[in-house]
C-alpha positions in Angstrom: -14.1 -11.6 8.1 -11.1 -10.2 7.0 -7.3 -10.6 8.9 -5.2 -7.8 7.1 -1.5 -7.7 8.6 0.8 -4.5 7.8 4.3 -6.0 7.4 7.6 -4.2 6.5 10.7 -2.9 8.2 10.8 -0.8 11.8 10.3 3.0 10.9 8.6 2.3 7.6 5.1 3.9 9.2 3.1 1.2 9.3 1.6 2.2 13.0 0.9 5.6 11.4 -1.2 3.9 8.6 -3.0 2.2 10.5 -3.7 5.4 12.8 -5.0 6.6 9.6 -6.8 3.6 8.2 -9.1 3.7 11.7 -9.3 7.6 11.8 -10.7 7.7 8.1 -13.1 4.4 9.3 -14.7 6.7 12.1 -13.0 3.9 14.8 -11.2 6.8 16.5 -12.2 10.8 16.4 -8.5 11.7 16.5 -5.1 10.7 14.1 -2.6 9.0 16.4 1.0 10.1 16.0 3.9 7.9 17.3 6.1 10.7 18.1 3.7 12.0 20.2 2.9 8.6 22.1 -0.8 8.5 21.7 -1.4 5.6 19.2 -4.1 3.1 19.6 -1.8 0.7 18.1 1.5 1.0 20.2 -0.2 1.5 23.6 2.4 -0.2 26.1 4.8 1.8 28.0 7.8 0.1 26.2 6.4 1.2 22.9 5.3 4.3 23.7 8.9 5.0 24.9 10.7 3.6 22.1 8.3 5.0 19.8 8.1 1.6 18.0 5.9 -1.5 17.9 7.4 -4.4 20.1 4.2 -6.8 19.8 1.3 -7.2 17.1 -2.1 -5.1 17.5 -5.2 -6.3 16.4 -7.9 -4.1 16.0 -11.2 -4.4 14.2 -13.5 -2.0 12.3 -15.9 -2.4 9.5 -15.9 -1.6 5.8 -18.3 -2.2 3.1 -20.4 -4.6 5.8 -16.7 -6.6 6.1 -15.7 -7.1 9.9 -11.7 -6.5 9.3 -8.8 -7.2 11.9 -5.7 -5.0 11.1 -2.8 -6.7 12.2 -0.2 -3.9 13.0 3.4 -6.0 13.2 6.9 -5.2 14.5 9.0 -4.6 11.8 12.7 -4.6 14.1 14.9 -7.5 13.5 14.8 -8.0 17.7 10.7 -8.4 17.5 9.8 -10.0 14.1 9.2 -13.5 15.7 5.9 -11.6 17.0 4.9 -10.8 13.1 5.8 -14.2 11.7 3.5 -16.1 14.4 0.4 -13.9 12.7 1.2 -14.3 9.1 -0.3 -17.5 9.2 -3.8 -16.4 10.0 -3.7 -13.2 7.7 -6.1 -13.4 4.9 -3.9 -10.4 2.8 -0.7 -8.7 3.4 0.0 -4.6 3.3 3.7 -3.9 2.8 4.5 -0.8 3.8 7.6 0.7 2.4 9.9 3.5 3.0 9.9 5.9 -0.1 13.4 6.7 0.9 15.0 3.5 2.1 13.2 1.3 0.3 12.3 -2.4 1.1 14.6 -3.8 3.8 15.8 -7.8 5.1 12.4 -7.7 7.2 10.7 -6.6 4.2 12.0 -9.8 2.5 11.0 -12.1 5.1 7.6 -10.5 5.6 7.4 -11.5 1.4 8.7 -15.0 2.1 5.6 -15.7 4.4 2.8 -14.2 2.0 4.7 -16.0 -0.7 4.8 -19.3 1.8 1.1 -18.7 2.5 -0.1 -17.5 -1.1 -1.4 -14.4 0.6 -2.9 -11.6 -1.9 -0.9 -8.4 -1.2 -0.6 -4.6 -1.5 2.6 -2.6 -1.4 1.8 0.9 -0.2 5.1 3.5 -0.9 4.7 5.3 2.3 6.9 8.6 3.2 6.5 10.6 0.0 6.7 14.0 1.5 10.0 13.1 2.6 13.4 14.3 1.2 15.0 12.1 -1.1 11.7 10.0 -1.5 11.6 8.5 -4.8 8.5 6.7 -5.9 9.6 4.6 -9.2 12.9 3.6 -7.3 11.1 2.3 -4.8 8.6 0.5 -6.7 11.5 -1.2 -8.7 13.1 -2.5 -5.4 10.2 -4.3 -4.4 10.2 -6.1 -7.6 13.2 -7.7 -6.8 13.1 -7.9 -2.7 9.5 -9.4 -2.4 9.7 -11.6 -5.4 6.7 -10.7 -7.2 5.5 -8.7 -10.3 4.4 -5.2 -9.1 1.7 -3.5 -11.0 1.7 0.3 -10.0 -2.2 1.5 -10.1 -1.5 5.3 -8.8 1.7 7.9 -9.2 2.0 10.5 -6.9 1.5 14.6 -7.9 4.3 16.3 -6.5 7.8 15.3 -5.2 9.2 15.5 -1.1 7.6 18.6 0.0 5.6 19.4 -2.8 3.9 15.5 -2.5 0.3 16.3 -2.6 -2.0 13.9 -4.3 -2.0 11.3 -6.6 -3.2 10.0 -10.1 -5.7 7.0 -10.7 -4.5 4.9 -13.5 -7.3 2.8 -14.0 -9.9 5.3 -13.7 -7.9 8.3 -14.9 -8.9 10.7 -12.0 -6.5 12.6 -10.1 -6.6 13.7 -6.7 -5.0 16.6 -5.2 -5.4 16.7 -0.8 -5.2 20.0 1.3 -3.4 20.1 5.1 -6.1 18.2 6.6 -6.5 15.6 4.1 -9.5 16.2 2.2 -9.3 15.0 -1.1 -10.4 17.3 -4.5 -10.7 15.8 -7.8 -8.1 17.7 -10.3 -7.2 17.5 -13.7 -4.4 15.5 -14.6 -1.1 18.1 -14.4 -0.2 18.7 -17.8 3.4 17.9 -17.0 2.3 14.5 -16.1 0.3 13.8 -19.3 2.7 11.5 -21.4 3.9 9.6 -18.0 0.5 8.5 -17.2 -0.3 7.6 -20.5 2.5 5.5 -21.0 1.9 4.1 -17.2 -2.1 3.3 -18.5 -1.0 1.5 -21.4 1.6 -0.9 -19.5 -1.0 -1.4 -16.9 -3.4 -2.7 -19.4 -1.3 -4.9 -21.3 -0.1 -6.5 -17.7 -3.6 -6.8 -16.5 -4.7 -8.3 -20.1 -2.1 -10.9 -19.5 -3.5 -12.4 -16.6 -6.9 -13.4 -19.2 -6.5 -15.3 -22.4 -9.7 -13.7 -23.6 -9.0 -10.1 -22.4 -5.5 -10.6 -24.2 -6.6 -11.7 -27.4 -8.9 -8.7 -27.5 -6.2 -6.1 -26.6 -3.4 -7.6 -29.6 -6.4 -7.2 -32.0 -6.9 -3.7 -31.0 -10.0 -3.9 -29.6 -11.1 -1.6 -26.9 -10.7 -2.8 -23.3 -13.4 -1.5 -21.0 -12.7 -0.3 -17.3 -14.9 -3.2 -16.4 -13.3 -5.7 -17.9 -9.8 -4.6 -16.5 -10.9 -4.4 -12.8 -12.6 -8.0 -12.9 -9.1 -8.8 -14.3 -7.1 -6.9 -12.2 -9.5 -7.8 -9.1 -9.4 -11.8 -9.8 -5.2 -11.6 -10.0 -5.1 -10.0 -6.6 -7.2 -12.6 -4.8 -5.4 -15.5 -6.9 -1.6 -13.5 -5.9 -0.6 -13.3 -9.2 0.7 -9.8 -8.5 1.1 -7.1 -5.8 -0.7 -3.7 -6.7 1.5 -0.7 -5.7 -0.1 2.8 -4.3 1.6 5.8 -2.7 0.8 7.8 -0.1 2.0 9.8 3.1 0.2 8.6 5.8 1.2 11.3 8.4 -0.4 13.6 5.6 -2.9 12.0 3.0 
């Protein structure tokens, strides 16, 4: 069993991300939308009216033979106490960050709890389809606000209205999504090739630093295999040595 808490400031898209997860997991047969008042997570009349979470909602689903309880916590300052009471029972925390506004005071409060309880974490830079959204700027802001090393594991393809997919730094695979959210594997866009190559080197260096044997191998110029990277990467997450960062638009991709 795993308890996973969605945390961050109000309006960052935690409930929308939760709805997308439940839909993809087959728990629901439609994608609930906050603005339409038909989400599974925000079901109380006041939440529907305000279009924001007031209490923490819990729902279970199964993934890879694990029973996962998703905790959709409120991010508004007036209701944040309901979030803080849930963090001690969480096994990990997903920080949902608005790519336009970046992390806020409530995100920092959640991050302090994650550090206090030594929780593994994941940073999700959301709403990358919005005007003035900026992935790299949001990631850099998280390094300060979350007080933890952030390692980027995917980069967005396209910006704002043209945001349409991502490149996986570890595997080197790129994916493009259609209007229905269906992914198709594509070649890495030529204008991103140099950026991705640089990002991959930075990623390998960051992960190698977590393991003495891997670091020695890297410094001596030997090839580090994908499996070795994944092993050290996974252990680093479990030990809360860093938070990996990914990109999305929960309402689209």
